[in-house]
C-alpha positions, -999 to +999 in steps of 0.1 A: +331+388+416+331+356+413+364+347+440+356+338+478+368+370+490+392+367+530+383+393+549+398+411+586+371+430+603+389+455+642+360+458+660+336+437+650+325+435+692+292+447+684+283+481+665+286+477+626+312+455+633+296+432+642+269+435+613+297+429+591+305+403+600+273+384+594+272+396+566+299+386+551+293+352+563+258+357+548+275+366+512+299+326+510+326+347+526+349+338+547+356+359+577+381+363+605+363+393+630+387+409+657+382+430+693+405+440+721+406+409+752+384+426+768+356+418+746+367+386+733+342+369+747+312+393+728+332+373+692+321+338+706+286+342+685+305+352+655+321+324+653+292+296+661+281+310+624+315+303+615+335+330+617+373+334+627+387+350+655+414+363+667+429+393+700+433+423+675+438+457+700+445+488+674+466+506+693+493+474+700+527+485+694+535+475+651+558+442+661+533+431+678+501+441+645+531+424+617+531+391+645+488+388+646+490+398+600+511+366+605+488+343+625+458+363+601+467+351+571+479+312+580+441+302+593+430+310+550+463+314+533+455+352+528+437+381+536+425+397+507+399+426+529+409+447+557+378+464+572+395+488+596+365+497+620+374+495+653+386+536+666+347+547+666+360+569+695+350+600+706+352+621+744+322+651+741+336+683+743+346+709+730+378+720+715+398+743+741+383+719+772+400+690+762+439+680+775+461+674+752+464+634+764+426+632+759+434+647+727+463+623+724+438+592+739+404+597+705+442+601+680+456+570+693+424+549+687+404+565+660+439+569+640+465+565+650+462+528+657+441+524+622+472+531+606+497+508+617+469+476+613+469+493+576+511+484+577+512+452+590+490+442+564+496+460+533+531+443+532+507+410+521+482+425+499+512+444+480+534+414+469+505+397+457+494+424+437+453+427+450+439+435+480+418+464+497+419+480+525+383+497+538+385+527+564+356+534+587+352+575+582+330+595+589+310+625+580+321+644+609+354+639+583+338+667+565+312+678+583+315+697+619+299+678+644+290+702+675+306+688+706+332+656+685+356+685+670+383+664+682+364+626+663+355+652+636+389+663+635+407+621+634+380+611+608+389+639+586+428+629+590+420+590+587+397+602+553+438+622+534+454+593+549+429+573+532+431+593+501+464+590+501+473+549+508+449+547+478+475+564+448+507+553+467+490+517+462+474+517+427+511+502+415+502+472+428+463+473+423+457+473+458+430+501+469+420+517+502+388+530+503+364+554+531+342+548+537+320+582+550+294+569+571+265+594+578+245+586+612+232+551+622+212+536+648+240+510+663+272+522+685+289+542+686+248+566+683+237+546+713+219+562+737+243+538+761+277+547+742+272+586+749+304+596+770+293+613+802+307+657+798+338+657+809+330+699+810+358+723+825+353+750+812+322+772+826+317+796+799+311+759+774+286+741+809+249+752+790+257+748+758+282+714+760+257+703+783+224+710+757+241+693+724+253+656+745+211+660+759+208+663+717+226+635+710+216+610+739+176+620+722+182+618+682+191+580+685+156+572+674+151+597+652+190+586+629+188+576+598+208+548+592+198+513+590+230+488+602+225+463+581+219+482+549+249+498+555+278+473+557+256+457+527+266+488+506+304+484+513+301+452+508+285+456+474+318+479+465+339+462+476+328+429+455+325+455+430+284+438+425+253+449+434+243+487+426+289+487+424+284+464+399+310+475+364+314+508+377+350+527+388+346+532+428+361+559+436+378+559+478+356+577+495+326+572+499+296+582+515+271+557+532+243+567+538+211+597+534+221+620+552+265+615+549+252+619+508+231+657+518+253+661+550+286+666+516+272+676+493+252+714+514+292+713+523+305+712+491+284+734+478+300+756+500+326+758+491+323+758+462+304+792+462+326+807+487+361+794+464+332+814+434+333+843+463+366+848+471+386+843+430+393+871+433+416+877+463+430+844+460+443+841+424+457+876+432+492+862+448+504+840+414+539+856+393+529+878+366+547+856+339+516+830+349+483+832+323+451+818+352+429+803+320+392+821+330+357+791+337 
């Protein structure tokens, strides 16, 4: 794609979001880097490198996000690509041990907020009949991660919403793509970002402590290189590199571990379906003939 694109990326003060902004600028595209008020000063280096900056909290009310979208559209005259990167929030713990408030908070930050950001920008994309909404998903959305059940649930829901949205937007030539990242040495996986346990149920104490300690110790062995991961995302959106002249799916795995985990989970699912096929398919009306494979 030779056209210069205008990107807006949420959550760019650190981690993959920051790396993505730098990579977009290096490609020659224009980018609006956003962050919450408390981390807004961290965007100054990105502004110095050529990014426009804008304050944006994904958990803000939809009306406020619509005003921000209008302001973003005025900066370069359009936003071609929205990257819902903000929303990598987790409070580690066993699902049973998480409070209703903690559960709602994870869904508000990881799912409902990004969904409202998309709602704010989509009217402009539909009107122009072009655009891409990219969602920073996770392999945890299709393969469970111990002690992170609620986080995985938000990412599974994100994948489903993105796929449904991609179908909804097809008549308007707008894409919705969920990038399911594996484990990268950035952001959420950094030992400094692993929150302390807030364990309440004694029966889970030892299990949770062991898993949390594992998360702190494995950072140096994680396979994903953030600079390479964001390059893949840009290639897919722009239809360049390994994505040139290919039809991009609505789900896209990023990372060798993501490839293996999703492949293994898919193989297990097919195996279970075949094992239980007679039972699963025993519910049809008598006048229905099911073709055999």
